[in-house]
RODO-2510 file (C-alpha; in nm, 4 decimals, decimal comma):
residues 276
     n   res          X          Y          Z
     1     m     0,0000     0,0000     0,0000
     2     a     0,3008     0,2315     0,0202
     3     s     0,3681     0,4761    -0,2623
     4     e     0,7053     0,5806    -0,3995
     5     k     0,9899     0,6460    -0,1573
     6     g     0,9389     0,9787     0,0216
     7     g     0,5798     1,0176    -0,0958
     8     p     0,2720     0,9787     0,1214
     9     l     0,1658     0,6337     0,2333
    10     a    -0,1493     0,5141     0,0560
    11     v    -0,3765     0,5054     0,3598
    12     r    -0,7159     0,6695     0,3900
    13     a    -0,7640     0,9207     0,6698
    14     k    -0,9813     0,8017     0,9584
    15     r    -1,2282     1,0573     1,0888
    16     s    -1,2450     0,8777     1,4219
    17     l    -0,8771     0,9613     1,4783
    18     g    -0,9038     1,3189     1,3530
    19     q    -0,6599     1,2514     1,0696
    20     n    -0,5729     1,5175     0,8124
    21     f    -0,2487     1,4278     0,6380
    22     l     0,0078     1,6913     0,5378
    23     v     0,0999     1,6449     0,1695
    24     d     0,3104     1,9540     0,0985
    25     r     0,6816     1,8727     0,1295
    26     n     0,7815     2,2396     0,1412
    27     i     0,5706     2,2908     0,4535
    28     a     0,7094     1,9662     0,5958
    29     r     1,0634     2,0915     0,5413
    30     r     0,9846     2,4210     0,7182
    31     i     0,8468     2,2343     1,0177
    32     v     1,1496     2,0068     1,0460
    33     a     1,3872     2,3013     0,9947
    34     a     1,2193     2,4809     1,2860
    35     l     1,3237     2,1953     1,5145
    36     g     1,6895     2,2803     1,4482
    37     a     2,0073     2,0864     1,5383
    38     p     1,9484     1,7932     1,2971
    39     n     2,2314     1,5845     1,4407
    40     e     2,1981     1,6544     1,8118
    41     g     2,0088     1,4024     2,0220
    42     p     1,7089     1,1839     1,9364
    43     v     1,3788     1,3109     1,7992
    44     l     1,0316     1,1797     1,8801
    45     e     0,7618     1,2361     1,6194
    46     i     0,4082     1,2252     1,7547
    47     g     0,1580     1,0956     1,5003
    48     p     0,3743     1,0416     1,1892
    49     g     0,0631     0,9682     0,9838
    50     q     0,1640     0,9163     0,6209
    51     g     0,5242     1,0069     0,6944
    52     a     0,5405     1,3679     0,5681
    53     l     0,7734     1,4748     0,8490
    54     t     0,9323     1,1323     0,8920
    55     s     1,0643     1,1387     0,5365
    56     i     1,2315     1,4771     0,5899
    57     l     1,3749     1,3697     0,9245
    58     a     1,5167     1,0569     0,7633
    59     e     1,6794     1,2656     0,4877
    60     t     1,8298     1,5409     0,7000
    61     a     1,9193     1,3872     1,0355
    62     s     2,1658     1,1263     1,1521
    63     r     2,0160     1,1224     1,5027
    64     p     1,7832     0,8429     1,6229
    65     i     1,4222     0,8810     1,5098
    66     l     1,1349     0,7589     1,7253
    67     a     0,7676     0,7717     1,6322
    68     l     0,4506     0,7409     1,8386
    69     e     0,1480     0,6375     1,6321
    70     k    -0,1983     0,5337     1,7503
    71     d    -0,3111     0,3948     1,4132
    72     r    -0,1743     0,0387     1,3869
    73     e    -0,1928     0,0311     1,0087
    74     l     0,0044     0,3523     0,9746
    75     a     0,2546     0,2427     1,2395
    76     r     0,3275    -0,0745     1,0410
    77     l     0,3669     0,1110     0,7113
    78     v     0,5895     0,3814     0,8599
    79     k     0,8139     0,1108     1,0060
    80     e     0,8303    -0,0654     0,6685
    81     r     0,9140     0,2559     0,4844
    82     y     1,1608     0,3878     0,7431
    83     p     1,3231     0,0883     0,9147
    84     q     1,5681     0,3209     1,0935
    85     a     1,2773     0,4674     1,2932
    86     g     1,1707     0,3109     1,6202
    87     v     0,7909     0,3032     1,5998
    88     v     0,5790     0,2726     1,9115
    89     i     0,2053     0,2032     1,8865
    90     g     0,0378     0,4187     2,1463
    91     d    -0,1895     0,7107     2,2314
    92     g    -0,0286     1,0455     2,3121
    93     l    -0,3004     1,1143     2,5684
    94     s    -0,2025     0,8147     2,7799
    95     f     0,1663     0,7824     2,6871
    96     a     0,4171     0,7673     2,9762
    97     w     0,5770     1,1063     2,9054
    98     e     0,7840     1,0779     3,2220
    99     g     0,9925     0,8191     3,0369
   100     l     1,1501     1,0899     2,8213
   101     a     1,3718     1,1717     3,1188
   102     g     1,5789     0,8724     3,0091
   103     l     1,6471     1,0426     2,6737
   104     p     1,8002     1,3778     2,7734
   105     g     1,8058     1,6365     2,4988
   106     i     1,5263     1,4718     2,2995
   107     r     1,3319     1,6947     2,0615
   108     l     0,9615     1,6542     1,9874
   109     i     0,7782     1,7157     1,6621
   110     g     0,4397     1,6393     1,5155
   111     n     0,1267     1,7427     1,3330
   112     l    -0,1160     1,6927     1,6206
   113     p    -0,4771     1,5880     1,5514
   114     y    -0,7038     1,8886     1,5987
   115     n    -0,9379     1,7055     1,8343
   116     v    -0,6727     1,6099     2,0915
   117     a    -0,3979     1,8713     2,0505
   118     s    -0,4883     2,0796     2,3571
   119     p    -0,5150     1,7961     2,6124
   120     m    -0,2076     1,6270     2,4660
   121     l     0,0037     1,9406     2,5005
   122     w    -0,1319     1,9838     2,8527
   123     e     0,0039     1,6387     2,9415
   124     i     0,3375     1,6713     2,7646
   125     v     0,4579     1,9985     2,9132
   126     h     0,4001     1,9116     3,2761
   127     r     0,4856     1,5406     3,2714
   128     a     0,7829     1,5251     3,0354
   129     s     1,1315     1,6305     3,1429
   130     g     1,4675     1,6372     2,9720
   131     w     1,3297     1,7497     2,6351
   132     n     1,5161     2,0242     2,4515
   133     k     1,2628     2,1724     2,2095
   134     a     0,9310     2,0884     2,0464
   135     v     0,7650     2,1944     1,7212
   136     f     0,3980     2,1121     1,6742
   137     m     0,1270     2,1968     1,4253
   138     v    -0,2159     2,2626     1,5725
   139     q    -0,5390     2,4368     1,4782
   140     y    -0,4655     2,8071     1,4176
   141     e    -0,7239     2,9189     1,6715
   142     v    -0,5627     2,6944     1,9356
   143     g    -0,2195     2,8286     1,8439
   144     r    -0,3361     3,1847     1,9048
   145     r    -0,4766     3,0826     2,2434
   146     i    -0,1496     2,9168     2,3406
   147     v     0,0596     3,2314     2,2849
   148     a    -0,2029     3,4818     2,4064
   149     v    -0,0981     3,7302     2,6754
   150     p    -0,2897     3,8741     2,9740
   151     g    -0,5578     4,1210     2,8743
   152     n    -0,6261     3,9375     2,5490
   153     g    -0,9663     3,7733     2,5059
   154     e    -0,7960     3,4567     2,3778
   155     y    -0,5903     3,4244     2,6974
   156     g    -0,7142     3,1358     2,9069
   157     a    -0,6261     2,8293     3,1101
   158     l    -0,4408     2,6649     2,8202
   159     s    -0,2312     2,9799     2,7691
   160     v    -0,1314     2,9981     3,1356
   161     w    -0,0608     2,6274     3,1732
   162     l     0,1591     2,5887     2,8674
   163     q     0,3429     2,9153     2,9344
   164     a     0,4069     2,8094     3,2949
   165     f     0,6076     2,5099     3,1742
   166     s     0,7433     2,6342     2,8420
   167     t     0,7978     2,9347     2,6191
   168     p     0,5741     2,8935     2,3129
   169     r     0,6100     3,0894     1,9905
   170     l     0,3790     3,0936     1,6899
   171     l     0,6064     3,0478     1,3878
   172     f     0,3808     3,0489     1,0842
   173     k     0,0286     2,9874     0,9584
   174     v    -0,0555     2,6899     0,7360
   175     p    -0,3465     2,6929     0,4860
   176     p    -0,5936     2,4029     0,4653
   177     q    -0,5062     2,3236     0,1018
   178     v    -0,1843     2,1425     0,2016
   179     f    -0,3763     1,8617     0,3756
   180     r    -0,5755     1,5599     0,2591
   181     p    -0,8578     1,5556     0,3329
   182     i    -0,8758     1,9360     0,3245
   183     p    -0,9930     2,0719     0,6624
   184     k    -1,2184     2,3764     0,6942
   185     i    -0,9736     2,5633     0,9172
   186     d    -0,6218     2,7036     0,9118
   187     s    -0,3363     2,5521     1,1093
   188     a    -0,0347     2,6996     1,2837
   189     v     0,3145     2,5749     1,3596
   190     l     0,4460     2,6578     1,7066
   191     s     0,7754     2,6008     1,8825
   192     f     0,8084     2,5264     2,2532
   193     v     1,1198     2,5585     2,4683
   194     p     1,0948     2,4138     2,8220
   195     r     1,1390     2,6480     3,1135
   196     p     1,4309     2,5734     3,3477
   197     p     1,3291     2,3497     3,6405
   198     g     1,3537     2,6414     3,8832
   199     e     1,0942     2,8395     3,6861
   200     r     0,8374     2,5630     3,6562
   201     p     0,5459     2,5432     3,9036
   202     r     0,6493     2,3512     4,2146
   203     h     0,2941     2,2261     4,2653
   204     p     0,1234     2,1775     3,9281
   205     e    -0,1937     2,0538     4,0982
   206     t    -0,2549     2,3910     4,2666
   207     l    -0,2047     2,5788     3,9395
   208     s    -0,4442     2,3440     3,7615
   209     r    -0,7048     2,3911     4,0316
   210     i    -0,6875     2,7723     4,0343
   211     l    -0,7123     2,7795     3,6545
   212     a    -1,0205     2,5569     3,6579
   213     t    -1,1750     2,7694     3,9337
   214     c    -1,1089     3,1037     3,7667
   215     f    -1,1661     3,0398     3,3990
   216     q    -1,4974     2,8634     3,4534
   217     k    -1,6175     3,2127     3,5509
   218     r    -1,3789     3,4203     3,3432
   219     r    -1,6175     3,7203     3,3119
   220     k    -1,6493     3,7640     3,6867
   221     q    -1,4146     3,9465     3,9233
   222     l    -1,1783     3,7581     4,1516
   223     k    -1,3607     3,8752     4,4643
   224     s    -1,6682     3,6903     4,3378
   225     i    -1,4886     3,3848     4,1977
   226     l    -1,2788     3,3338     4,5116
   227     k    -1,5487     3,4328     4,7608
   228     m    -1,5366     3,1068     4,9558
   229     w    -1,1573     3,1361     4,9992
   230     m    -1,1474     3,5120     5,0602
   231     t    -1,0035     3,5352     5,4120
   232     e    -0,9364     3,8687     5,5818
   233     s    -0,5696     3,8630     5,4851
   234     l    -0,5999     3,7442     5,1251
   235     p    -0,7081     4,0792     4,9696
   236     e    -0,4096     4,2513     5,1304
   237     e    -0,1709     3,9813     5,0147
   238     m    -0,3114     4,0039     4,6648
   239     s    -0,2841     4,3819     4,6642
   240     a     0,0782     4,3611     4,7766
   241     r     0,1465     4,1535     4,4658
   242     g    -0,0392     4,3925     4,2386
   243     i    -0,3502     4,1761     4,2042
   244     p    -0,6678     4,3780     4,2713
   245     v    -0,9698     4,1774     4,3848
   246     t    -1,1648     4,3487     4,1071
   247     a    -0,9419     4,1912     3,8420
   248     r    -1,0763     3,9246     3,6084
   249     p    -0,8922     3,5993     3,5274
   250     e    -0,7689     3,7235     3,1905
   251     d    -0,5855     4,0084     3,3681
   252     l    -0,3497     3,7871     3,5714
   253     s    -0,0020     3,6872     3,4589
   254     v     0,1304     3,3324     3,4672
   255     s     0,3370     3,3986     3,7806
   256     e     0,0365     3,5544     3,9557
   257     f    -0,1724     3,2448     3,8860
   258     i     0,1050     3,0222     4,0184
   259     w     0,1233     3,2244     4,3402
   260     l    -0,2536     3,2445     4,3821
   261     g    -0,2948     2,8693     4,3338
   262     e    -0,0292     2,7887     4,5915
   263     r    -0,1690     3,0490     4,8335
   264     i    -0,5266     2,9163     4,8205
   265     f    -0,4863     2,5453     4,7496
   266     g    -0,1320     2,4792     4,8685
   267     s    -0,2436     2,3192     5,1934
   268     s    -0,4756     2,0707     5,0215
   269     p    -0,3319     1,9680     4,6838
   270     l    -0,5417     1,7465     4,4615
   271     d    -0,4417     1,3961     4,3638
   272     l    -0,5643     1,4462     4,0098
   273     i    -0,4932     1,7322     3,7699
   274     p    -0,8030     1,8240     3,5665
   275     k    -0,7613     1,9094     3,1988
   276     i    -0,8939     2,2374     3,0680
***
């Protein structure tokens, strides 16, 4: 079922898996080039699909190539086409990202399915360690949310969470015509560089909880959202940090959310981290 060497694999896209295959090699080359350092450390491709990025990686890099693919048929064909790649059949949503610590300096790349990109990125940034850089393609609207800043209407829980663990940058926009089947939306390619360990949240569970609490009522003021936790001293402590109780969630910076989460929920961390 495979086509000529370097071309797309002859496999139909599965709607159930949110598959839209990249078929433009120029775009594929730009994505791989954005990852940089082609011969430094291993690279893990998430969702190789028909091999658009895999083929470029195989051409330009001498480093080890790993691939994580949920679709068994595609995983088999990618392995047949690129025997130098170590292919793992698995779901990025349930993958043991902590295991990347055993591959220091690893770089991540992938065209993430639109329907799972946000929760998958949520998992990767806070559970994986030791990675050097990541380049992912996501829905353009999601990309804008990821890099949004305080005061912007697109700024939300996903923005804060990903920026707390990494520094994301929107690199370029990708039109729908370069995919098969052609989606109805634009895409965006983003890069992510992990924050140093000392800058990452010490208690991710408290950050997750404050984000869920605040952005479920994003139009309300903090004094209303946090009413049940508003002790006599909290308004003064918030004011000392430049956080007025009349502020709304979209006004707070990443560091302010980290502090507020630890201040309110630090004494009773949750066992589970909810996804936004």
